[in-house]
RODO-2510 file (C-alpha; in nm, 4 decimals, decimal comma):
residues 552
     n   res          X          Y          Z
     1     m     5,7011     6,4808     0,3574
     2     h     5,4840     6,7501     0,1976
     3     e     5,6629     6,7077    -0,1356
     4     l     5,6081     6,3320    -0,1240
     5     w     5,2417     6,3875    -0,0429
     6     l     5,2078     6,6018    -0,3563
     7     i     5,3741     6,3277    -0,5641
     8     l     5,1220     6,0772    -0,4303
     9     l     4,8258     6,3059    -0,5029
    10     r     4,9470     6,3731    -0,8571
    11     n     4,9701     6,0021    -0,9289
    12     q     4,6257     5,9383    -0,7804
    13     f     4,4699     6,1498    -1,0567
    14     h     4,1550     5,9840    -1,1921
    15     d     4,3068     5,8933    -1,5299
    16     i     4,6352     5,7616    -1,3878
    17     l     4,4933     5,5512    -1,1075
    18     p     4,2539     5,3268    -1,3084
    19     g     4,4849     5,2707    -1,6053
    20     s     4,3324     5,5077    -1,8583
    21     s     4,6327     5,7312    -1,9356
    22     i     4,8838     5,7161    -2,2200
    23     y     5,2025     5,5077    -2,2077
    24     e     5,4374     5,7991    -2,1292
    25     v     5,2367     5,8901    -1,8181
    26     y     5,2977     5,5487    -1,6645
    27     e     5,6687     5,5588    -1,7372
    28     d     5,6852     5,8875    -1,5438
    29     s     5,4548     5,7481    -1,2748
    30     k     5,6839     5,4479    -1,2137
    31     k     5,9792     5,6780    -1,1543
    32     e     5,7817     5,9022    -0,9211
    33     y     5,6460     5,6090    -0,7208
    34     h     5,9990     5,4717    -0,6905
    35     k     6,1160     5,8042    -0,5485
    36     l     5,8108     5,8176    -0,3212
    37     f     5,8546     5,4707    -0,1713
    38     f     6,2305     5,4977    -0,1443
    39     e     6,2192     5,8301     0,0437
    40     l     5,9297     5,7197     0,2638
    41     e     6,1335     5,4216     0,3768
    42     e     6,4228     5,6539     0,4594
    43     l     6,1893     5,8837     0,6563
    44     k     6,0533     5,5840     0,8429
    45     k     6,4044     5,4795     0,9363
    46     e     6,4871     5,8337     1,0522
    47     a     6,1720     5,8358     1,2670
    48     l     6,2821     5,5152     1,4370
    49     l     6,6274     5,6582     1,4945
    50     d     6,4666     5,9642     1,6490
    51     l     6,2504     5,7433     1,8690
    52     l     6,5503     5,5466     1,9940
    53     g     6,7809     5,8462     2,0186
    54     n     6,9963     5,9714     1,7325
    55     d     7,3134     5,9432     1,9379
    56     a     7,2379     5,5873     2,0409
    57     v     7,1787     5,4320     1,6995
    58     s     7,3017     5,4861     1,3502
    59     e     7,2839     5,2648     1,0440
    60     k     7,6506     5,1758     1,0657
    61     n     7,6081     5,0264     1,4128
    62     g     7,3191     4,8001     1,3581
    63     l     6,9884     4,9293     1,2163
    64     k     6,8486     4,7199     0,9350
    65     e     6,4894     4,7176     0,8140
    66     l     6,3554     4,3747     0,7232
    67     s     6,0048     4,4243     0,5932
    68     s     6,0378     4,6151     0,2649
    69     a     6,1740     4,3518     0,0291
    70     w     5,8623     4,3966    -0,1866
    71     l     6,0003     4,7358    -0,2921
    72     q     6,3082     4,5678    -0,4306
    73     r     6,0960     4,3071    -0,6083
    74     d     5,8606     4,5576    -0,7715
    75     f     6,0947     4,8402    -0,8638
    76     q     6,4544     4,7288    -0,8893
    77     s     6,4228     4,5905    -1,2423
    78     d     6,2051     4,8745    -1,3681
    79     v     6,3734     5,1998    -1,2691
    80     d     6,7295     5,3195    -1,2295
    81     c     6,7078     5,5652    -0,9414
    82     a     6,9732     5,7481    -0,7470
    83     g     7,1048     5,5280    -0,4679
    84     s     7,1715     5,1566    -0,4983
    85     w     6,9487     4,8950    -0,3424
    86     e     7,2465     4,7137    -0,1936
    87     n     7,3218     5,0165     0,0226
    88     g     6,9704     5,1582     0,0467
    89     i     6,6683     5,0879     0,2630
    90     l     6,7439     4,7205     0,3041
    91     g     7,0445     4,8092     0,5153
    92     n     7,2978     4,6238     0,2990
    93     a     7,1258     4,2928     0,3701
    94     d     7,3592     4,1016     0,1379
    95     s     7,6819     4,2312     0,2853
    96     e     7,9232     4,0199     0,4871
    97     r     7,8369     4,2245     0,7950
    98     a     7,4693     4,1344     0,7631
    99     k     7,5562     3,7669     0,7373
   100     q     7,7330     3,7718     1,0723
   101     t     7,4677     3,6518     1,3145
   102     c     7,4484     3,7751     1,6700
   103     d     7,1892     3,8371     1,9371
   104     a     6,9671     4,1253     1,8349
   105     s     6,6447     4,3074     1,9161
   106     l     6,3643     4,2493     1,6692
   107     l     6,1278     4,5463     1,6737
   108     l     5,7822     4,4772     1,5258
   109     w     5,5690     4,7835     1,4540
   110     n     5,1928     4,7408     1,4118
   111     p     5,0656     5,0414     1,2094
   112     k     4,6979     4,9657     1,2747
   113     q     4,4623     4,9279     1,5687
   114     n     4,3849     4,5613     1,5130
   115     r     4,5603     4,3541     1,7748
   116     r     4,5084     4,0122     1,6169
   117     g     4,8307     3,8373     1,5274
   118     e     4,9435     3,7623     1,1746
   119     l     5,2071     3,5651     0,9913
   120     i     5,5009     3,7846     0,8966
   121     s     5,8048     3,7224     0,6800
   122     l     6,1538     3,7991     0,8120
   123     p     6,4538     3,7917     0,5765
   124     l     6,7373     3,6869     0,8072
   125     p     7,0505     3,6334     0,5965
   126     g     7,3079     3,4203     0,7720
   127     y     7,0754     3,2673     1,0330
   128     e     7,0432     2,8883     1,0231
   129     n     6,8499     2,8230     1,3457
   130     p     6,6927     3,1564     1,4451
   131     i     6,4923     3,1696     1,7679
   132     v     6,2599     3,4625     1,8452
   133     s     6,1358     3,5217     2,1995
   134     l     5,9320     3,7726     2,3974
   135     g     6,0163     3,7437     2,7646
   136     e     6,0128     3,3742     2,8487
   137     v     5,8010     3,2740     2,5485
   138     e     5,9837     3,1360     2,2450
   139     y     5,8147     3,1345     1,9046
   140     l     5,8362     2,8783     1,6298
   141     l     5,9745     2,9913     1,2926
   142     q     5,9348     2,8258     0,9539
   143     k     6,1829     2,8479     0,6665
   144     g     5,9931     2,9934     0,3718
   145     e     6,0092     2,9114     0,0037
   146     q     6,2216     3,2198    -0,0730
   147     g     6,4694     3,1580     0,2112
   148     d     6,2940     3,3956     0,4516
   149     y     6,1617     3,2949     0,7945
   150     l     5,7923     3,2968     0,8860
   151     l     5,6883     3,4104     1,2337
   152     d     5,3314     3,3715     1,3592
   153     l     5,2342     3,5938     1,6511
   154     p     4,9138     3,5694     1,8576
   155     s     4,8799     3,9476     1,8958
   156     l     5,0589     4,2804     1,8744
   157     p     4,9683     4,6114     2,0404
   158     g     4,7576     4,8410     1,8237
   159     f     4,9357     5,1484     1,6832
   160     g     5,2450     5,0333     1,8674
   161     f     5,5358     4,7941     1,8787
   162     s     5,6843     4,5010     2,0646
   163     k     6,0525     4,4266     2,1192
   164     f     6,1501     4,0638     2,0672
   165     t     6,4862     3,8956     2,1101
   166     l     6,6438     3,7246     1,8100
   167     k     6,9314     3,4828     1,8500
   168     e     7,1049     3,2064     1,6582
   169     g     7,0218     2,8810     1,8318
   170     t     7,1229     2,5211     1,7897
   171     s     6,9226     2,2543     1,6099
   172     q     6,8488     2,1005     1,9500
   173     e     6,7064     2,4302     2,0784
   174     v     6,4847     2,4613     1,7689
   175     e     6,3544     2,1085     1,8213
   176     k     6,2780     2,1971     2,1836
   177     v     6,0674     2,4947     2,0692
   178     k     5,8799     2,2663     1,8291
   179     k     5,8173     2,0167     2,1067
   180     n     5,6919     2,2874     2,3443
   181     q     5,4419     2,3973     2,0786
   182     g     5,3227     2,0436     2,0102
   183     e     5,4695     2,0130     1,6624
   184     e     5,6294     1,6743     1,7281
   185     d     5,3025     1,4962     1,8058
   186     t     5,0688     1,6299     1,5389
   187     k     5,0919     1,7167     1,1731
   188     t     4,9136     2,0426     1,0940
   189     f     4,8941     1,9973     0,7177
   190     r     4,8100     1,6861     0,5205
   191     w     4,8191     1,6408     0,1467
   192     e     4,8203     1,3622    -0,1041
   193     k     4,7977     1,3221    -0,4797
   194     r     4,4733     1,1961    -0,6307
   195     n     4,4184     0,9747    -0,9311
   196     g     4,4039     1,1784    -1,2486
   197     g     4,6513     1,4429    -1,1325
   198     g     4,4457     1,6120    -0,8607
   199     l     4,5467     1,6937    -0,5037
   200     y     4,3947     1,6782    -0,1536
   201     i     4,4986     1,9368     0,1112
   202     s     4,3822     1,9851     0,4708
   203     n     4,4612     2,1921     0,7784
   204     p     4,2698     2,2382     1,1070
   205     f     4,0098     2,4571     0,9307
   206     f     3,9587     2,3299     0,5752
   207     e     3,9716     2,0328     0,3417
   208     i     4,0310     2,1202    -0,0241
   209     e     4,0319     1,8919    -0,3265
   210     l     4,1792     2,0107    -0,6556
   211     n     4,1394     1,8610    -0,9998
   212     a     4,4234     1,8237    -1,2505
   213     r     4,3806     2,1886    -1,3608
   214     g     4,4251     2,3270    -1,0070
   215     e     4,0540     2,4085    -0,9675
   216     f     3,8680     2,3526    -0,6397
   217     i     3,6222     2,0634    -0,6763
   218     s     3,5561     2,0540    -0,3014
   219     f     3,6096     2,3173    -0,0309
   220     v     3,4924     2,2022     0,3137
   221     d     3,4849     2,4180     0,6272
   222     l     3,5675     2,1679     0,9036
   223     r     3,4387     2,3967     1,1795
   224     e     3,0884     2,3773     1,0307
   225     n     3,1317     2,0448     0,8476
   226     r     2,9996     2,2322     0,5455
   227     e     3,0791     2,2215     0,1756
   228     l     3,1402     2,5793     0,0611
   229     l     3,1065     2,5242    -0,3129
   230     a     2,7682     2,5067    -0,4820
   231     k     2,6650     2,1585    -0,5955
   232     g     2,8184     2,0664    -0,9296
   233     s     3,0358     2,3781    -0,9456
   234     h     3,4066     2,4465    -0,9113
   235     g     3,6151     2,7226    -0,7540
   236     n     3,9408     2,8896    -0,8512
   237     v     3,8333     2,8745    -1,2174
   238     l     4,0393     3,1099    -1,4335
   239     r     3,8582     3,2404    -1,7409
   240     v     3,9561     3,4933    -2,0048
   241     f     3,6910     3,6985    -2,1864
   242     e     3,7065     3,8959    -2,5069
   243     d     3,6800     4,2547    -2,3876
   244     r     3,5874     4,4975    -2,6671
   245     p     3,3772     4,7853    -2,5326
   246     h     3,1734     5,0019    -2,7719
   247     n     3,3849     5,3127    -2,7267
   248     y     3,6620     5,3312    -2,4677
   249     d     3,8839     5,0280    -2,4035
   250     a     4,0329     5,1415    -2,0726
   251     w     3,7196     5,3037    -1,9301
   252     d     3,4341     5,0646    -2,0064
   253     i     3,3246     4,7080    -1,9509
   254     n     3,0101     4,6130    -2,1433
   255     d     2,7807     4,3384    -2,0192
   256     y     2,8227     4,1284    -2,3336
   257     y     3,1860     4,0480    -2,2418
   258     s     3,0634     3,7252    -2,0793
   259     e     2,9466     3,5863    -2,4155
   260     k     3,3005     3,4880    -2,5237
   261     p     3,4777     3,3021    -2,2411
   262     y     3,7953     3,0958    -2,2716
   263     e     3,9085     2,8558    -1,9985
   264     v     4,2680     2,8872    -1,8761
   265     s     4,3295     2,5145    -1,8792
   266     e     4,6924     2,4593    -1,9842
   267     l     4,8662     2,3522    -1,6639
   268     l     5,2457     2,3743    -1,6642
   269     s     5,3113     2,2630    -1,3068
   270     m     5,1482     2,2049    -0,9657
   271     e     5,4008     2,1684    -0,6843
   272     v     5,4012     2,1808    -0,3036
   273     v     5,6647     2,4422    -0,2140
   274     e     5,6027     2,4855     0,1626
   275     e     5,4811     2,2297     0,4118
   276     g     5,4408     2,3663     0,7605
   277     p     5,4568     2,3868     1,0484
   278     l     5,3005     2,7362     1,0137
   279     r     5,2085     2,7619     0,6452
   280     f     5,1395     2,5284     0,3534
   281     s     5,1876     2,6572    -0,0020
   282     l     5,0998     2,5025    -0,3344
   283     c     5,2349     2,6724    -0,6481
   284     i     5,0323     2,6337    -0,9688
   285     e     5,1614     2,7649    -1,3002
   286     k     4,9401     2,7951    -1,6085
   287     k     4,9802     2,9265    -1,9586
   288     f     4,7345     3,1184    -2,1733
   289     l     4,8486     3,2157    -2,5237
   290     s     5,1760     3,4042    -2,4602
   291     s     5,1088     3,4757    -2,0923
   292     r     5,2005     3,2858    -1,7763
   293     i     5,0023     3,2829    -1,4538
   294     k     5,1564     3,1637    -1,1269
   295     q     4,9309     3,1212    -0,8257
   296     w     5,0232     3,0216    -0,4713
   297     i     4,7443     2,8644    -0,2671
   298     r     4,8354     2,9116     0,0997
   299     l     4,6819     2,7535     0,4113
   300     y     4,7772     2,8324     0,7708
   301     k     4,8052     2,6597     1,1041
   302     n     4,6369     2,9347     1,3071
   303     h     4,4388     3,1421     1,0573
   304     p     4,1020     3,0342     0,9081
   305     k     4,1625     3,1713     0,5597
   306     v     4,3002     3,0640     0,2233
   307     d     4,5324     3,3070     0,0482
   308     l     4,5710     3,3289    -0,3282
   309     d     4,8952     3,5069    -0,4229
   310     y     4,9587     3,5801    -0,7890
   311     e     5,2483     3,6548    -1,0189
   312     v     5,1201     3,7133    -1,3726
   313     d     5,3380     3,7822    -1,6764
   314     w     5,0665     3,9240    -1,9032
   315     k     5,1228     3,9823    -2,2753
   316     e     4,7693     3,9914    -2,4186
   317     h     4,5389     4,2749    -2,5220
   318     l     4,1604     4,3247    -2,5278
   319     l     4,1203     4,0294    -2,2912
   320     l     3,9766     4,0312    -1,9386
   321     l     4,1106     3,7765    -1,6841
   322     k     3,8789     3,6700    -1,4011
   323     n     3,8780     3,4028    -1,1287
   324     f     3,5432     3,2439    -1,0333
   325     f     3,4105     3,0779    -0,7186
   326     s     3,0530     2,9510    -0,6909
   327     f     2,9630     2,9324    -0,3226
   328     d     2,6754     2,7480    -0,1574
   329     i     2,5414     3,0687    -0,0011
   330     q     2,1748     3,1696    -0,0377
   331     t     2,1295     3,5461    -0,0205
   332     r     1,9802     3,8312    -0,2211
   333     e     2,2501     4,0847    -0,1346
   334     a     2,6218     4,1167    -0,0628
   335     s     2,8247     4,3726     0,1348
   336     f     3,1047     4,5755    -0,0243
   337     d     3,3731     4,7844     0,1408
   338     i     3,3972     5,1531     0,0487
   339     q     3,6121     5,4248     0,2028
   340     y     3,5002     5,4832     0,5625
   341     g     3,2096     5,2411     0,5421
   342     n     3,0370     4,9710     0,3399
   343     v     2,7262     4,9292     0,1249
   344     k     2,4925     4,6450     0,0300
   345     r     2,4119     4,5634    -0,3305
   346     p     2,1780     4,3012    -0,4821
   347     t     2,3164     3,9761    -0,6172
   348     h     2,0231     3,9248    -0,8568
   349     a     1,9262     4,0894    -1,1875
   350     n     1,5512     4,1262    -1,1334
   351     t     1,5294     4,4883    -1,2516
   352     s     1,7152     4,6885    -1,5149
   353     w     1,8967     4,8713    -1,2340
   354     d     2,0080     4,5429    -1,0813
   355     k     2,1052     4,4001    -1,4192
   356     a     2,3318     4,6998    -1,4791
   357     k     2,5363     4,6040    -1,1709
   358     f     2,7160     4,3228    -1,3527
   359     e     3,0570     4,4630    -1,2459
   360     l     3,1019     4,6207    -0,9030
   361     c     3,3750     4,7762    -0,6911
   362     h     3,5020     4,6676    -0,3529
   363     h     3,7893     4,8496    -0,1865
   364     k     3,9348     4,6026     0,0600
   365     w     3,6684     4,3327     0,0974
   366     m     3,3398     4,1852    -0,0187
   367     d     3,1159     3,9557     0,1859
   368     l     2,8501     3,7052     0,0802
   369     s     2,6508     3,5838     0,3818
   370     e     2,3336     3,4107     0,4832
   371     d     2,2131     3,4075     0,8423
   372     g     2,4791     3,2400     1,0569
   373     f     2,7498     3,1879     0,7959
   374     g     2,9295     3,3628     0,5125
   375     v     3,2376     3,3924     0,2941
   376     a     3,4388     3,7121     0,2574
   377     i     3,6833     3,7943    -0,0224
   378     l     3,9702     4,0216     0,0841
   379     n     4,2034     4,1948    -0,1612
   380     d     4,5144     4,4105    -0,1569
   381     s     4,4923     4,5971    -0,4895
   382     k     4,2236     4,4650    -0,7275
   383     f     3,8885     4,6381    -0,6905
   384     g     3,6648     4,4995    -0,9661
   385     i     3,4303     4,2094    -0,8915
   386     s     3,1105     4,0513    -1,0242
   387     v     2,8513     3,8834    -0,7998
   388     r     2,5562     3,7014    -0,9540
   389     e     2,3522     3,4823    -0,7203
   390     s     2,6286     3,2976    -0,5342
   391     t     2,8942     3,3130    -0,8085
   392     v     3,1775     3,5570    -0,7425
   393     g     3,4106     3,6633    -1,0238
   394     l     3,7326     3,8388    -0,9217
   395     s     3,8515     4,0733    -1,1973
   396     l     4,2281     4,0269    -1,2127
   397     l     4,3496     4,1983    -1,5316
   398     k     4,2015     4,4131    -1,8093
   399     s     4,4346     4,4840    -2,1012
   400     p     4,3060     4,7629    -2,3281
   401     l     4,4753     4,9047    -2,6369
   402     y     4,3472     5,2611    -2,6134
   403     p     4,4877     5,4998    -2,4957
   404     n     4,7894     5,2882    -2,3886
   405     p     4,8696     4,9950    -2,6211
   406     m     5,1098     4,8544    -2,3578
   407     a     4,8563     4,8585    -2,0717
   408     d     4,8930     4,5649    -1,8299
   409     k     5,1622     4,3997    -2,0443
   410     e     5,4081     4,3415    -1,7621
   411     i     5,4596     4,1351    -1,4480
   412     h     5,1886     4,1772    -1,1831
   413     h     5,1884     4,0794    -0,8137
   414     f     4,8646     4,0823    -0,6143
   415     s     4,6807     3,8816    -0,3495
   416     y     4,3336     3,7714    -0,2428
   417     s     4,2152     3,5970     0,0717
   418     i     3,9098     3,3742     0,1062
   419     f     3,7770     3,4047     0,4598
   420     p     3,4818     3,1783     0,5546
   421     h     3,3292     3,2828     0,8864
   422     q     3,0635     3,1819     1,1353
   423     g     2,7931     3,4398     1,2028
   424     s     2,7984     3,7671     1,0112
   425     w     3,1157     3,9435     0,9005
   426     k     3,0561     4,1879     1,1854
   427     d     3,0897     3,9053     1,4398
   428     s     3,4088     3,7674     1,2879
   429     d     3,7763     3,8681     1,2786
   430     m     3,7451     3,9674     0,9129
   431     i     3,8498     4,3311     0,9583
   432     s     4,1700     4,2270     1,1362
   433     y     4,2655     4,0100     0,8398
   434     v     4,1676     4,2869     0,5961
   435     y     4,4129     4,5291     0,7551
   436     a     4,6817     4,2629     0,7967
   437     l     4,6668     4,2099     0,4192
   438     n     4,6654     4,5804     0,3311
   439     n     4,8760     4,7289     0,6101
   440     p     5,1092     4,4576     0,7412
   441     v     5,3450     4,4636     1,0381
   442     e     5,6781     4,6456     0,9881
   443     s     5,9938     4,4810     1,1212
   444     f     6,3300     4,6298     1,2218
   445     l     6,6447     4,4562     1,3357
   446     l     6,8639     4,6252     1,5985
   447     s     7,1991     4,4812     1,6968
   448     e     7,2385     4,4172     2,0670
   449     n     7,6036     4,5246     2,0588
   450     t     7,5052     4,8920     2,0276
   451     d     7,3674     5,1389     2,2781
   452     n     7,0181     5,1206     2,1310
   453     t     6,8985     4,8652     2,3863
   454     s     6,9090     5,1182     2,6697
   455     a     6,7564     5,3867     2,4476
   456     l     6,4722     5,1542     2,3553
   457     s     6,4211     5,0611     2,7180
   458     s     6,3761     5,4293     2,8047
   459     v     6,0863     5,4390     2,5573
   460     l     5,9275     5,1100     2,6620
   461     g     5,9884     5,1397     3,0355
   462     n     5,9680     4,8054     3,2141
   463     t     5,7721     4,6327     2,9375
   464     d     5,8568     4,5058     2,5907
   465     t     5,5463     4,6537     2,4303
   466     f     5,4056     4,9983     2,3555
   467     s     5,0631     5,1049     2,2260
   468     f     4,9792     5,4645     2,1332
   469     v     4,6011     5,4160     2,1432
   470     q     4,3503     5,1375     2,1895
   471     v     3,9749     5,1225     2,1289
   472     e     3,7281     4,8924     2,3047
   473     e     3,4481     4,8751     2,0482
   474     k     3,4652     4,6284     1,7600
   475     n     3,2639     4,8579     1,5300
   476     i     3,5127     5,1477     1,5528
   477     q     3,8049     5,1609     1,3112
   478     l     4,0998     5,3899     1,3821
   479     e     4,2043     5,4858     1,0312
   480     c     4,4602     5,7648     1,0557
   481     l     4,7128     5,8805     1,3146
   482     k     4,9283     6,1742     1,2088
   483     k     5,0944     6,4948     1,3155
   484     a     4,8750     6,8047     1,2908
   485     e     4,9445     7,0139     0,9832
   486     h     5,0129     7,3473     1,1544
   487     e     5,0973     7,2835     1,5212
   488     e     5,2523     7,0404     1,7668
   489     a     4,9546     6,8111     1,8115
   490     y     4,8330     6,4704     1,6965
   491     i     4,5373     6,3998     1,4698
   492     l     4,3416     6,0751     1,5146
   493     r     4,0660     5,9948     1,2642
   494     f     3,8238     5,7069     1,3115
   495     y     3,4826     5,5961     1,1934
   496     e     3,1934     5,3633     1,2742
   497     f     3,1413     5,0866     1,0161
   498     h     2,8682     4,8524     1,1493
   499     g     2,5871     5,1054     1,1101
   500     r     2,5475     5,1151     1,4896
   501     r     2,4962     5,4171     1,7125
   502     g     2,6988     5,4201     2,0326
   503     k     3,0201     5,5358     2,1983
   504     a     3,3876     5,5152     2,1114
   505     n     3,6077     5,4543     2,4169
   506     l     3,9713     5,5363     2,3444
   507     s     4,2675     5,4715     2,5758
   508     f     4,5983     5,6509     2,5149
   509     h     4,9571     5,5864     2,6206
   510     a     4,9974     5,9154     2,8098
   511     p     4,7873     6,1787     2,9900
   512     i     4,6122     6,4234     2,7571
   513     k     4,6554     6,7954     2,8159
   514     k     4,3848     6,9107     2,5726
   515     a     4,1581     6,7365     2,3224
   516     y     3,9229     6,8742     2,0571
   517     l     3,6763     6,7356     1,8085
   518     c     3,7696     6,8778     1,4672
   519     n     3,6506     6,8791     1,1103
   520     l     3,8525     6,7201     0,8297
   521     l     4,0502     7,0449     0,7894
   522     e     4,1663     7,0042     1,1522
   523     e     3,9700     7,3116     1,2607
   524     q     3,8631     7,2852     1,6256
   525     e     3,4890     7,2537     1,6852
   526     e     3,4375     7,1253     2,0406
   527     e     3,6667     7,0781     2,3385
   528     i     3,6594     6,7468     2,5247
   529     l     3,6968     6,7970     2,9009
   530     d     3,8263     6,5757     3,1844
   531     t     4,0095     6,3250     2,9710
   532     g     4,3077     6,1871     3,1645
   533     k     4,4335     5,9032     2,9460
   534     n     4,0858     5,8149     2,8168
   535     i     3,8379     5,9755     2,5805
   536     c     3,4756     5,8748     2,5238
   537     v     3,2771     6,0280     2,2380
   538     e     2,9302     5,9647     2,0969
   539     i     2,9264     5,8356     1,7419
   540     k     2,6461     5,7819     1,4905
   541     p     2,6194     5,5055     1,2268
   542     f     2,8990     5,5424     0,9683
   543     e     3,0066     5,8759     1,1196
   544     i     3,3651     5,9978     1,0766
   545     k     3,5281     6,1593     1,3812
   546     t     3,8535     6,3575     1,3976
   547     l     4,0353     6,4316     1,7248
   548     k     4,3142     6,6830     1,7832
   549     l     4,5254     6,5775     2,0813
   550     y     4,7822     6,7593     2,2946
   551     f     4,9737     6,5401     2,5402
   552     k     5,1317     6,6483     2,8675
***
C-alpha cells in the first residue's frame, strides 16, 4: 500500500497533473497508473476476503467484483501489463463459469457517508431475468445500453455495505416486480421527434426540447414550473476556440481566446439508446474537423438531475472545447467547491480583479443560485469553468503543442451532472449526488454455493446491512477513513462545509475504547472521554477535524 501511495504522489506532481509535461512522462504515467489501479483492486478484493474469512471464500469458489469495468475500458487498449484482464480483477467475467447463473449474494459497499441511493450498473453475464432483493423487498432492474443491468436503490448505509440476494427469475416474476412498483400503469419517460429534426424529452422532473443540433432550446423544471434557460438562449452548446496563449500553451489561457469561436454544428446522429423504466439515454454524435464527440444525455426516474456523459476522440491542437449553458438565474456571485470547503466568486466583470476571473476552478461542483432556487454543475474530472452573469462554460478539452505535441490527442471519457434545486445548495441533496458521481458504490458478487454466506452473516449479525460510522449533521462531511500509520487504530477525518459553527455527532458500529483529537500528522492532541459508541465534538466554520479511534 505504501509503495502504491508513493506512485500516486509521484504522478500528482504539479506538471504531470495539469497536462504540462513532455510526451514521455505521460507514457510512463499511464503504465504507473495501470499498475496502481490494478493492484488497488487486488488489495480491495483481499480486504473483502479477510472480512469474510480467508478460509471461507476464495476466488475459485465464487468471488467476482462487478464494479470496475471502467478500468478495462480505460487501460486495456493502452498498456500491456503483467496479468491478463480475462483472469484479473474482473474475476474471469467472460468465462463459461461466470455465465452459469445461480442464486448469489450481491454485496454493495458504500465508500462514503452519504446515505442517499444512486443508480448503479451491474454487469451480470448470463442473466436474462435477474431479480435483486433485500429481505422481502424486490427491486426493479433495467437492461442497459451496454448489456449491463441498472439497479436503483433508495439508500445504502454510510461507510458500510448491504447484502442483497441475486437470482435468475422468470419473465413472469420480472413482470410482477414491475407491477408492484407501478411500472405497468404509468410511463416514466416520454419523448417524441419534432419538426425540423429536434426532440422532446420528459420525466417526472424535467421537460427538455432539443433542436436539430442536439442543443437545449427549452429546459423546464416541472417542480417549479420554471424555464431554466435564459430567454432567447440555448444550452448544451459546444464551441471550439482558437487557443494561442502568449507564452506557454499548456499553462496559460488568455482572455482573448473568446474572440475566435467556432460552433460544433455537424451532427452525425441523435438516437434514443435507453428508454426506462429507470433511466432514459439519448446519444448524440458530432464531428469537428478530424475529431468526434459522443454525448449521452441521461434522465432518471428517481433523481432530479441530467447527466452528460462524454466520449471524445480528439485529434486537434491549439483549440479549446467548451460547453455552454445560459441559465435564467439572477445573481452576482457563484459558489465553487475547493478541497475541504468552498468559496464564492463574482459572476460579473466590474473591476479589473473581477475581469481577470474569466476562467475559474471548481473541484467537484459549482453552484449558481438566487434566493430560493439554483442550478449546480457537478463534475468527475474536469475542473476548469467560466461563469459570466448567468452563462456557464464548461471547459472540456485544451490541446496544446508545447511541451507535449500529442497532448489530449486520444479518447477521453468524462461526465457532468446538471442539478437544479429548490432553496440553496445547502438545503438540497447536491452533496450526495456529488459523491455518488465521484465515489460510486462498489459491488461484489458472492456465490451462494460456498461457505461465505455464514462468514458474512457473522459480520452482519441478524441484519443485512452494516455501517461503520454515521453523522447526524448535514453540514459535516466525513472525508477519510483509514488505518493509522503507526499503530492499530483508525483515523477519521471530517470537515464543516456550510460555514456554520456547531457540533458533529458521530455514531459508530462498536464501542470505543479510546478516542483522541489529532493533527493531520496523527499526533494526539486531546483525549475524548465517555464515548461509548458516540462522539460529539465542537466544530468551527470550515474547520477540519481528525479523530484517532481505538475500538474494544
